[in-house]
C-alpha positions as CSV (number, residue, x, y, z in Angstrom):
1,M,0.0,0.0,0.0
2,L,2.8,2.5,0.9
3,L,4.7,1.6,-2.2
4,A,1.5,2.3,-4.4
5,I,1.1,5.7,-2.6
6,G,4.7,6.6,-3.2
7,L,4.6,5.6,-6.8
8,A,1.5,7.6,-7.4
9,A,3.0,10.7,-5.7
10,A,6.1,10.4,-7.7
11,A,4.3,9.9,-11.0
12,L,2.0,12.9,-10.3
13,T,5.0,15.1,-9.6
14,I,6.9,14.0,-12.6
15,A,3.7,14.5,-14.8
16,S,3.2,18.1,-13.4
17,F,6.8,19.1,-14.4
18,L,6.3,17.4,-17.9
19,A,3.2,19.4,-18.4
20,Q,4.9,22.6,-17.4
21,T,7.7,21.8,-19.8
22,G,5.4,21.0,-22.7
23,K,3.5,24.1,-22.2
24,I,6.7,26.2,-22.2
25,L,8.0,24.6,-25.3
26,K,4.7,24.9,-27.0
27,T,4.0,28.6,-26.1
28,R,7.6,29.7,-25.6
29,E,6.3,31.7,-22.8
30,V,7.9,32.0,-19.3
31,D,7.0,35.4,-18.1
32,G,4.4,34.1,-15.6
33,L,7.1,31.8,-13.9
34,S,8.7,32.9,-10.7
35,T,12.6,32.6,-11.1
36,P,13.1,32.3,-7.3
37,M,10.3,29.4,-7.1
38,W,12.0,27.5,-9.8
39,L,15.5,28.1,-8.3
40,L,14.2,27.0,-4.8
41,S,12.5,23.9,-6.3
42,T,15.6,22.9,-8.3
43,I,17.7,23.2,-5.1
44,G,15.1,21.3,-3.1
45,F,15.2,18.4,-5.6
46,A,19.0,18.4,-5.2
47,V,18.8,18.1,-1.4
48,W,16.2,15.4,-1.7
49,I,18.5,13.4,-3.9
50,V,21.4,13.9,-1.4
51,Y,19.0,12.8,1.4
52,G,17.9,9.7,-0.6
53,V,21.4,8.7,-1.4
54,V,22.7,9.1,2.1
55,M,19.7,7.1,3.4
56,G,20.1,4.5,0.5
57,T,16.3,5.0,-0.3
58,W,16.3,4.8,-4.2
59,P,12.6,5.2,-4.4
60,I,13.3,8.7,-3.1
61,V,16.3,9.3,-5.3
62,V,15.0,8.2,-8.7
63,P,11.8,10.4,-9.0
64,N,13.8,13.4,-7.5
65,V,16.5,13.0,-10.2
66,V,13.9,13.1,-12.9
67,C,12.2,16.2,-11.2
68,F,15.5,17.9,-10.7
69,A,16.3,17.6,-14.3
70,L,12.9,18.9,-15.5
71,S,12.9,21.7,-12.9
72,G,16.5,22.6,-13.9
73,F,15.5,22.6,-17.5
74,I,12.5,24.8,-16.9
75,L,14.8,27.3,-14.8
76,T,17.3,27.2,-17.7
77,L,14.5,28.2,-20.1
78,K,13.3,30.9,-17.8
79,L,16.9,32.4,-17.7
80,M,17.5,32.2,-21.4
81,S,17.1,35.0,-23.8
82,P,13.9,34.8,-25.8
83,A,15.8,34.1,-29.1
84,K,17.9,31.3,-27.6
85,R,14.6,29.8,-26.0
86,E,13.0,29.8,-29.4
87,R,15.8,27.8,-30.8
88,V,15.7,25.4,-28.1
89,A,11.9,25.0,-28.4
90,D,12.3,24.7,-32.3
91,K,14.6,21.7,-31.9
92,L,12.5,20.0,-29.1
93,T,9.2,20.4,-30.7
94,P,7.9,19.1,-34.0
């Protein structure tokens, strides 16, 4: 039961970051995103990764690695110039 709850939580968290990434790539719009929030989220995922590694709890490590990568990508898109963001979006979307 606990495993199912953990898997559901991980899947929903990852899905939320995938949805945000997809929206950014589609609209190329990041003005409504808070840079401090994305910076803190990315750092928070990094800390969870360290915690999971130290504790040896890979079910914590794996989803946080995925969320760290997605959050870091979103933060990077937010910090990019609009022209560079357009080029990235062009390469990643059909």
